[in-house]
C-alpha positions as CSV (number, residue, x, y, z in Angstrom):
1,M,-0.1,0.1,0.1
2,S,1.5,3.8,-0.3
3,K,2.2,5.8,2.6
4,P,-1.1,6.5,5.1
5,R,-3.3,8.8,5.1
6,V,-3.6,10.5,8.3
7,L,-6.4,12.8,9.4
8,M,-5.9,15.3,12.2
9,L,-8.6,16.5,14.1
10,P,-7.3,19.5,16.3
11,K,-9.3,21.1,19.6
12,W,-7.0,24.2,19.3
13,Y,-5.2,25.4,15.6
14,P,-3.6,28.7,15.0
15,N,-7.2,30.5,13.2
16,R,-7.8,33.9,11.8
17,Y,-8.6,35.0,15.0
18,D,-5.4,34.1,17.2
19,D,-2.4,32.7,15.3
20,Q,-0.8,31.5,17.9
21,D,-3.8,29.6,19.6
22,G,-2.8,25.7,19.7
23,D,0.3,26.6,18.1
24,F,1.9,23.8,20.0
25,V,-0.5,21.8,18.0
26,A,0.6,23.0,14.6
27,R,4.2,22.3,15.3
28,H,3.4,18.8,15.9
29,I,1.6,18.6,13.0
30,Q,4.5,20.0,11.2
31,A,6.9,17.8,12.8
32,I,4.9,14.7,11.6
33,A,4.5,16.0,8.1
34,Q,8.1,17.0,7.9
35,A,9.1,13.5,8.9
36,D,8.4,12.0,5.8
37,A,7.6,14.0,2.6
38,A,5.7,11.0,1.4
39,L,3.3,10.8,4.0
40,Q,0.0,12.4,3.2
41,T,-1.2,14.3,5.9
42,A,-4.7,16.7,6.1
43,V,-6.2,19.1,9.0
44,I,-9.8,19.7,9.9
45,F,-10.2,22.7,12.4
46,A,-13.6,24.1,13.3
47,A,-14.2,26.8,15.8
48,V,-16.7,29.3,16.6
49,A,-16.3,32.4,14.8
50,R,-15.1,35.4,17.0
51,A,-17.0,38.3,15.1
52,P,-20.1,38.2,12.7
53,I,-19.9,36.1,9.5
54,P,-22.6,36.5,6.6
55,K,-23.6,32.7,6.7
56,L,-23.8,29.7,9.3
57,I,-20.2,28.5,8.2
58,E,-17.8,29.7,6.6
59,L,-14.5,27.8,5.6
60,E,-10.5,29.0,4.5
61,A,-8.7,25.9,2.3
62,D,-4.8,25.8,2.3
63,L,-4.7,23.6,0.1
64,S,-0.7,24.3,-0.7
65,S,0.7,24.1,2.5
66,I,3.1,20.6,3.3
67,T,-0.3,19.7,5.2
68,P,-4.0,20.9,3.4
69,T,-6.3,22.3,6.0
70,W,-9.7,22.8,6.0
71,R,-10.6,25.6,9.0
72,Y,-14.3,26.3,9.6
73,Y,-15.9,28.9,11.4
74,Y,-19.7,29.1,12.5
75,R,-21.6,31.3,13.7
76,S,-21.5,31.5,18.2
77,R,-25.1,33.6,18.4
78,L,-28.1,31.4,16.5
79,T,-30.8,32.0,18.7
80,G,-30.3,34.4,21.6
81,L,-31.0,31.6,23.9
82,P,-27.9,30.2,25.5
83,W,-29.6,27.0,26.5
84,L,-30.6,26.4,23.0
85,D,-27.4,27.7,21.0
86,K,-25.0,25.6,22.7
87,P,-26.4,22.5,21.2
88,L,-27.2,24.6,17.9
89,K,-23.2,24.8,18.0
90,L,-22.3,20.9,18.9
91,L,-24.4,20.5,15.4
92,L,-22.7,22.8,13.7
93,W,-19.3,21.6,14.6
94,L,-20.3,18.2,13.3
95,V,-21.9,19.3,10.1
96,C,-18.4,21.2,9.8
97,M,-16.8,18.1,10.5
98,A,-18.7,16.0,7.9
99,R,-18.0,18.4,5.1
100,G,-13.9,18.5,6.2
101,L,-13.9,14.3,5.6
102,R,-16.0,14.6,2.5
103,A,-13.1,17.4,1.3
104,V,-10.7,15.7,2.3
105,R,-11.3,11.9,0.8
106,Q,-12.3,13.7,-2.3
107,H,-8.5,15.6,-1.9
108,W,-7.7,12.2,-1.2
109,G,-8.9,11.0,-4.4
110,G,-12.0,9.2,-2.9
111,K,-9.8,7.5,-0.5
112,P,-10.4,7.3,3.6
113,P,-7.9,7.6,6.0
114,N,-5.8,5.1,7.3
115,L,-5.8,7.2,10.8
116,V,-7.5,9.5,12.8
117,H,-4.9,11.9,15.1
118,A,-7.0,13.5,17.5
119,H,-5.1,16.1,19.4
120,I,-6.9,17.2,22.7
121,L,-10.2,15.6,23.6
122,F,-13.3,16.0,23.7
123,R,-14.8,16.2,20.5
124,T,-12.3,15.6,17.9
125,G,-11.7,11.8,20.5
126,M,-15.1,11.3,20.2
127,L,-15.2,11.8,16.3
128,A,-12.2,9.7,15.9
129,L,-14.5,7.1,18.1
130,W,-17.3,7.5,15.6
131,L,-14.7,6.9,13.1
132,K,-13.8,3.6,14.4
133,W,-16.6,2.6,15.3
134,R,-18.0,2.9,12.2
135,H,-15.5,2.5,9.0
136,G,-12.8,0.4,11.5
137,I,-10.4,3.4,11.6
138,P,-7.7,3.4,13.7
139,Y,-7.1,6.4,15.9
140,L,-4.2,8.2,18.0
141,I,-4.6,10.5,20.9
142,T,-2.2,13.4,21.7
143,E,-3.2,15.1,24.7
144,N,-2.0,18.7,25.9
145,W,-4.6,19.6,28.6
146,T,-4.2,21.3,31.8
147,I,-8.0,20.4,32.5
148,F,-7.0,16.7,33.6
149,Q,-4.3,17.6,36.0
150,P,-5.5,17.6,39.8
151,A,-5.6,21.5,39.8
152,N,-8.6,21.3,37.1
153,A,-10.2,18.2,37.1
154,W,-13.2,19.1,39.4
155,R,-14.4,21.2,36.2
156,L,-15.3,18.1,34.4
157,G,-17.3,16.2,36.4
158,W,-18.4,12.7,36.8
159,L,-19.2,12.0,33.1
160,R,-16.4,13.9,31.0
161,R,-14.0,11.7,33.8
162,Q,-15.3,8.2,32.3
163,L,-15.5,9.9,28.8
164,A,-11.7,10.7,28.6
165,G,-10.9,7.5,30.4
166,L,-13.1,5.4,27.4
167,L,-11.1,7.9,24.6
168,V,-7.7,6.7,26.0
169,R,-8.6,3.0,26.7
170,Q,-10.4,2.7,22.6
171,A,-7.3,4.5,21.0
172,A,-4.7,2.2,19.0
173,A,-2.2,4.2,20.6
174,Y,-1.7,7.2,23.1
175,T,1.0,10.7,23.0
176,P,0.6,12.7,26.0
177,V,3.1,14.9,26.3
178,S,4.8,14.5,29.7
179,D,4.4,11.7,32.1
180,D,2.5,13.4,34.6
181,L,-0.4,14.1,32.2
182,R,0.0,10.1,31.7
183,Q,-1.1,9.8,35.3
184,A,-3.4,12.6,35.4
185,L,-5.7,10.0,32.9
186,A,-5.0,7.1,34.3
187,R,-6.9,8.6,37.2
188,F,-10.0,8.5,35.3
189,G,-9.2,4.7,33.5
190,G,-7.1,6.4,30.5
191,I,-4.9,3.6,30.7
192,N,-3.6,2.1,26.7
193,P,-1.0,-0.5,26.5
194,H,0.3,1.5,23.8
195,T,1.1,4.8,25.4
196,V,4.5,6.7,24.4
197,I,5.4,9.7,26.1
198,I,6.1,12.3,23.0
199,P,6.8,15.6,24.5
200,N,6.4,19.2,22.5
201,V,8.2,20.5,19.7
202,V,10.0,23.5,19.5
203,D,12.1,25.1,16.6
204,T,15.7,24.8,17.0
205,A,16.8,27.0,14.2
206,L,14.5,29.6,15.4
207,F,15.5,28.9,18.7
208,H,19.0,29.5,19.8
209,P,22.0,30.5,21.9
210,P,23.3,34.4,21.1
211,A,26.1,34.4,18.2
212,T,28.1,37.0,21.2
213,P,28.1,35.0,24.7
214,G,27.8,37.4,27.8
215,Q,26.0,39.9,27.1
216,R,22.9,38.8,28.4
217,H,21.4,40.7,30.8
218,G,17.8,40.5,33.4
219,L,14.9,38.3,33.4
220,L,12.2,37.3,30.8
221,H,8.4,36.1,31.2
222,V,6.6,34.4,28.3
223,A,3.0,33.2,28.9
224,A,-0.1,33.8,28.3
225,F,-1.7,35.8,30.9
226,N,-3.9,33.2,32.8
227,E,-3.7,34.5,35.9
228,P,-5.1,31.0,38.1
229,A,-2.3,29.1,36.2
230,K,0.7,31.5,35.4
231,N,0.4,33.9,38.9
232,L,2.3,36.4,37.3
233,S,1.1,38.5,40.0
234,G,3.6,36.7,42.7
235,T,6.5,37.0,40.2
236,L,5.3,40.9,39.8
237,R,6.0,41.5,43.9
238,T,8.8,39.1,44.0
239,V,10.5,41.5,41.1
240,A,9.5,44.3,43.2
241,R,11.0,43.0,46.7
242,L,13.8,42.4,45.0
243,R,14.2,45.8,43.4
244,T,14.5,47.1,47.1
245,T,16.7,44.4,49.0
246,H,19.2,44.2,46.3
247,P,19.2,47.2,44.3
248,A,22.6,46.6,42.9
249,L,21.0,44.2,40.8
250,K,19.3,46.5,38.6
251,L,16.2,44.2,38.1
252,H,14.9,44.2,34.9
253,L,12.0,42.0,34.0
254,R,10.7,42.1,30.3
255,I,7.1,40.3,29.6
256,V,5.7,38.9,26.9
257,G,2.1,37.6,26.7
258,Y,-1.7,38.8,26.2
259,G,-4.7,37.1,27.4
260,A,-7.4,38.1,29.9
261,A,-5.2,39.4,32.6
262,E,-3.4,41.4,30.9
263,A,-4.9,44.8,32.0
264,Q,-4.7,43.6,35.5
265,M,-1.0,43.3,36.0
266,H,-0.2,46.4,34.7
267,Q,-1.8,47.7,37.0
268,L,0.0,46.1,39.8
269,A,3.1,46.4,38.2
270,G,2.0,50.1,38.2
271,S,1.0,50.2,41.8
272,L,4.0,48.4,42.7
273,G,6.5,50.9,41.4
274,L,7.9,49.1,38.5
275,L,7.0,50.6,35.6
276,A,7.7,54.3,36.5
277,D,11.8,53.0,36.7
278,S,11.2,50.8,33.7
279,T,12.0,47.8,35.9
280,V,8.9,46.2,34.2
281,E,8.3,46.1,30.8
282,F,5.5,44.6,28.9
283,L,5.9,43.7,25.1
284,G,3.0,42.1,24.3
285,K,2.2,39.5,22.0
286,L,4.9,39.0,19.8
287,P,5.9,36.9,16.7
288,P,7.8,33.7,17.1
289,A,11.2,35.0,15.7
290,Q,10.9,38.2,18.1
291,V,9.9,36.1,21.5
292,A,13.2,33.9,20.0
293,D,15.5,37.6,20.1
294,E,14.1,37.7,23.7
295,M,15.7,34.7,24.8
296,R,18.7,35.4,23.5
297,R,18.7,38.7,25.2
298,A,17.6,37.6,28.6
299,Q,19.7,36.3,31.2
300,A,17.3,33.9,32.7
301,L,13.5,32.5,31.9
302,V,11.0,32.8,35.4
303,L,7.7,31.0,35.0
304,F,5.8,30.8,38.5
305,S,3.2,28.5,37.4
306,N,0.0,27.6,39.9
307,Y,-0.1,24.3,37.6
308,E,1.3,23.7,33.7
309,N,1.9,20.7,31.3
310,L,4.8,20.5,29.6
311,P,5.5,24.5,28.8
312,C,7.0,25.2,25.0
313,V,8.7,28.4,26.4
314,L,10.9,26.0,28.9
315,I,11.8,23.9,26.2
316,E,12.5,27.5,23.7
317,A,14.3,28.5,26.7
318,Q,16.8,24.9,27.0
319,A,17.0,25.7,22.4
320,S,18.2,29.2,23.0
321,G,20.8,28.2,26.1
322,L,18.6,30.0,28.5
323,P,18.7,28.8,32.2
324,A,15.3,29.0,33.7
325,V,13.9,28.7,37.3
326,A,9.9,27.7,37.6
327,T,7.6,25.7,39.8
328,R,8.0,22.3,40.5
329,V,4.7,21.3,39.6
330,N,3.0,18.7,36.9
331,G,5.4,18.1,33.8
332,V,8.3,21.3,34.9
333,P,10.7,18.9,36.6
334,E,10.6,16.1,33.2
335,L,12.1,19.7,32.2
336,L,14.4,21.2,34.9
337,P,15.8,18.1,36.7
338,D,17.3,18.0,40.1
339,D,20.5,18.4,39.6
340,G,20.0,22.4,38.5
341,S,21.9,22.1,35.2
342,R,19.1,23.4,32.9
343,G,17.4,25.4,35.8
344,L,15.8,25.6,39.6
345,L,12.6,24.2,40.5
346,V,11.1,26.2,43.7
347,P,7.5,25.5,45.2
348,P,4.7,27.0,43.9
349,R,2.8,30.4,45.4
350,D,6.3,30.5,47.5
351,E,7.0,33.8,46.7
352,Q,10.6,34.3,49.3
353,A,11.9,30.5,47.6
354,L,11.9,32.7,43.9
355,A,13.5,35.2,45.0
356,Q,16.4,33.1,46.7
357,A,16.0,31.1,43.4
358,L,16.4,34.0,41.2
359,L,19.2,35.4,42.9
360,T,21.2,31.9,42.8
361,V,20.6,32.4,39.2
362,L,21.7,36.4,38.0
363,Q,24.6,35.7,40.1
364,A,26.0,32.7,39.3
365,P,29.4,32.5,37.9
366,P,30.2,31.8,34.7
367,G,29.8,28.4,33.2
368,R,27.3,27.3,35.8
369,F,24.6,26.9,33.4
370,D,26.5,25.8,30.3
371,P,24.4,27.0,27.1
372,A,25.8,24.2,24.5
373,T,24.6,22.0,27.1
374,L,21.2,23.2,27.3
375,R,21.5,23.5,23.6
376,A,21.9,20.0,22.9
377,E,19.1,18.4,25.4
378,A,16.4,20.3,23.5
379,V,18.2,19.2,19.5
380,T,18.2,15.8,21.1
381,R,14.5,15.5,22.7
382,F,12.3,18.4,21.1
383,S,13.5,19.0,17.6
384,Y,11.1,18.7,14.5
385,P,13.3,15.9,13.5
386,A,13.4,14.2,17.3
387,V,9.6,14.6,17.7
388,G,8.8,13.8,14.0
389,A,11.0,10.7,13.9
390,A,8.5,9.5,17.5
391,F,5.6,9.9,16.2
392,L,6.1,7.8,12.6
393,K,7.5,5.0,14.6
394,V,4.4,5.2,16.9
395,Y,2.4,5.2,13.2
396,Q,4.0,1.9,12.2
397,Q,2.9,0.3,14.8
398,I,-0.5,0.8,14.4
399,V,-1.1,0.7,10.5
400,A,0.9,-0.8,7.7
401,Y,3.6,1.5,6.4
402,Q,6.1,0.9,3.6
């Protein structure tokens, strides 16, 4: 047979409203497509339109890329009655998926996919399960979502927890991005004998150490403004305290990101006196190339999260030869080992420990954190070739591949 035809079903994916939404999923798919040029891949993505659209459903088809992509957008407000609009929007999502399946099959000359790869539960996994039951097409689940971790699992409810377990068990293979996430799904019965940890991927050509060593200065924070998760307020308070207790450091923090708590964090930084003397700078949303520039400029990355999964920003920092100070939560210790070679871990919400760790990293002697060692780890484990090869190996175990 020819190379497998793999249908990608992402829950989140870059779209017309946010080109960074689900970018980690897009990089997984890109790594897979680049791993074997003969592999046939296609993406179907559907989401609620965040602005008025003239029709119930709009399509954006990109057939020129290495992975042909069909993006569907459907109206968010149908009747004005929330209790009715919710099931109607689910119906529209299913209509989009049905249209996408027909379009992909036509694109492949009338042939169905050999494998469905669902990225992030639940809807994508349920559709993949239906395709398995109806047409005998095996499916693979890749999971990134922090909703399954103990800090958030209460939001799921009993039924969705049981459904998560079922979808994982029914999959031909399961590839969570961290061992911590594997354990989280296992608590709901999500145990699959064909489980392989395949981490998030980073562009090691874009993220790399500076050409001239020794020019780095200051701290960098890169994350969405999701305060319950990222605890940027704790970082700001710690920086304000260090600025007072260690003025000789001339502390400087640059913040990259956007999101719901952005105005709140600006206000807090102002009330702490961090904006008046430019101790803190908010850079807003930046494209990946500028984020990479910021990582080559910084002396350390700080990520004081209350919970995480396997943060791409920590992987990008390693590829950039940049040490990190982060919290010992969820999958983070899988990136920052206890030997301190790639950075330091602190307990969540412990601002005193964060302050001490930041001092240790900022005052570290030359050679304490070797950029070449950091980058070598990122290239070996998290580069496009490494992650793409890992997924292809899993594919080969599911479908005939020649």
